[in-house]
N, C-alpha and C positions, 0 to 999 in steps of 0.2 A: 504494500500500500504506500502511496505517496505521502511523505511526511513534510511536504512543503508548507510554508506559512499560508494561512487562509487569506483570500482576497478580501479587503475591506472596502465596501462601496463608499462613494462620497456622500451619498444620501441614505440615511438609515430610515426605514419606514416599516411599520408593522403590517399595514394593509395599504396597497397602492391606492391613490386617490382617483385613478382613471378607470376603475372598474365599476361595473353596475352592481350595486347591492340589491338583492331581492328581499323584501320584507319577509320575515319568517312566516307571517300569517298567510302569505300567498303560496308558500311551498306546497307542492302536491304531497299527498299522504304516501305515495309510492317512494318518495325520496327518503322519508323516515323509515319506511319498511326496508329499504336497501341498507340503511345504517343498522337497523335492528338485527338483520340477518347476517351481518358480517361477523367473522370469528372474534374480532376485537370487542364486540358489544353483545353477541348472542348469549353469553353466559351470565350477563348482568341481571340483577333483579330489576323489576319494572321501575322501582323507586330510583335506583341509581341511574338507569337509562334516562328517565324523565328529567333528572337534574341536568344531565348533559344536554339533552334535547332542548331544554329551555334556554340554553346559552348559544345555540348555533346561529350562524349567519350563512347565507347562500350568495355566492359570487359567480359572475360569468366572465370569461376571458376569450380573446381571439388569438389567433396564431401570432407567436412572438411576444406575447405579454409575459412579463416576469411576475411570478407569484411570490417567491421569496428569493433572497439573495444570499450567496455564500458570505459568511461572516456576520450576518445579522443575528440579533437575539431571536431565538425561536419563541414566538408568542402564540402560535396556533398549532393544533393538530388538524391536518387537512385530509379530507376524504374526497376521492374523485367520483363524481356522479355521472358525468358524460365526458367523452373525449380522452385525450392522452396528455400526460405531463412528463417531460424529460428532465432528468436530473443531470447536471453537468458540474464538473469541478475544474476550477482554473488554477493552474500551478503558478509558482512565483515568477516564471518566465513568460506568463501570459497564455501558455498553451492550454486549450480547453479539451477536456475529455468527457465523453458521454458515459455516465455511470449506469443509468437504468431508465426504463420508461414504465410509468405507472398508468393503469387504465381503470375502468369502472369498478368501484367497490374496493379499491386499494387505498391504504392510508399512507400518509407522508408525515414524517417528523414526530411521531408519537413519543419516541423515547427521548429525543433531544429537548422536546417541549416540556415534558414532565420533569426532566432533570435540570431545566433552566439553562441549557447550553446554547451555543451559537450554531447556526446552520453550517454544515460542512460542504454543502452543495447549493447550487442555484436551481430553482424549479421554474420551468418555462412551458407555457402551453404550446403544443404542436399544431393546434387547430382550435375550432370552437370547443370550449371546455366549460363545464360547470363543476363547482366544488362546494363542499360544506366545510366551514371552519368552526372549530371548537376552541375557546380560549384555553391556553396552556394551564393557567392557574386553576381553572375549573376542573380540567382533567386531572391535574396533579392532586387536588384535594379529594376528588372522587376516588383516585387510586389509593390514597391514604385511608379513606373511609371504607372502601370495598376491596379487600384483598383479591377477589376474583378479577377485578379490572387490572390490578398490578400484575397478576400472573398472565393475563391475556396480552398485556403490553410486552412482557418478557417473551412470551411465546411468539408474538408477531415479529419482534426484533430477531429472534433466533431463526425463524423461517426465512427472513430476508437475508441473513448471513449465509444460510445454506443455499439459497437461490443464487446469490452472488458467487459463491464457490463453484456452483454448477456452470455459471456463465464463464468464469475464469478458466475452468477446465475445458469448456468448449472452445474458447479462444485459443488455447494452447495445443489442444489435442485434435481438433477437427479441421478439415479442409474448408475452403470457402464454400464449395458446393454442398458439403454436409450441413454447414450452418444455415445456408439459404434454404435447403430442403426442409430442415427442421422448422424454420420460421414459416415457410409456406404451409407445412403440415399443420401448424398451430391454427391456421385460418380455416381448416377443413373439419367438418364433422367426421367422427371415426368411420372408416370404411365407406365413405361417401363417394359417389361417382358423379361426373358432370357438375363439379362444384363451380359456382360463380361467386367470387368474393371481391373485396376491395382492399387494397393496401391501406392499412390504418393510418399511416403517416407518410411523409415524403420519402422518396428513395434515398435522399441524403441522410435522413434520420435513421432509416433502416440500415443503411451501410454502416453508419457510426455505431449503431447498437450491436451490429454483428462483428465489429472490429475490422471492417473492410473499407477500401476506397470505393467511391461511387462507380468508377469505371470497372473495378473488379466485380462489383455486384451486377452491373449491366452484362458483363461477359458471362457470369454465372447464369443469369436469367436466360440468356441466349442458348447456352449449352443445355439447359433443362427442357428445351422443346422436345428433345428425344424421349423424355419420359412423360410427355403429355401436358406440359405446362406452357401456357401462353400469357404473356404480360403485355397489356395495351394501356399505357398510361398508368392509372391507378387500378385498372380492372385486371383481375386474375381469373384465369380459367384453368381448372385442373380436371383432367379426364377421369382420373381414378386415384384417390388418396392412398389406396393400398400399394400402388406402384411407387409412390414416393417413399413409403416405408420400406419397400423392398430395395429401392435404390440406396437408401441410407444404410441398410444392412450390408449391401454389396460393397459400398465404399468403406465401411468399418473394417472389412477384411484386408484392406490395403493400407490401413493407417498403422 
């Protein structure tokens, strides 16, 4: 892991002033159902969950909007309702690395917010995005009062560490085509045929998330035509998801 000094932004802000805040009373009940069903909140008593729910705010972002900045004090636990958020880390020399991409139902900054630490990454919307924010001090107090929430936060953080370890292993042990195949397979229902999907974010973001240059990603897309994959802009056509699985297994034998 990089041990470079964190980038300190010139302007410190808990919530950007250029986003649209949606009053809590206008939030649809399905949004709260999404929160309630998440592993982080599903084990909580109704009383504890209601205390958290009373403090939430809903925000909308568009592509390129910064949600939190590396080096800022973590003031919120963030849950993605719609869209995707990319986390990047900027080294002392100014070089930016994409760390992870979070989608619907995933949480951001739950551990650093509860501990009162600074953000170690910058979070940016990759397209139209809706999020829920919960004040860090409210979540921290709830975690002190309800041990099940503290354990859920610990479990969530552990799961993210394991996921990052899997990503690091893939970056070091898998070829470009294997990484691209696994990404495309994640867009397909199991054993589905004639799948039509849409790339969830730009090819530049996809390439960065897979540890590839964009031209390498484009060449890989072109090679995968032989296994029934067609890419047209953001549109993806997969003839048979099972063939992608077979191709991954075939390539595994040569690594």
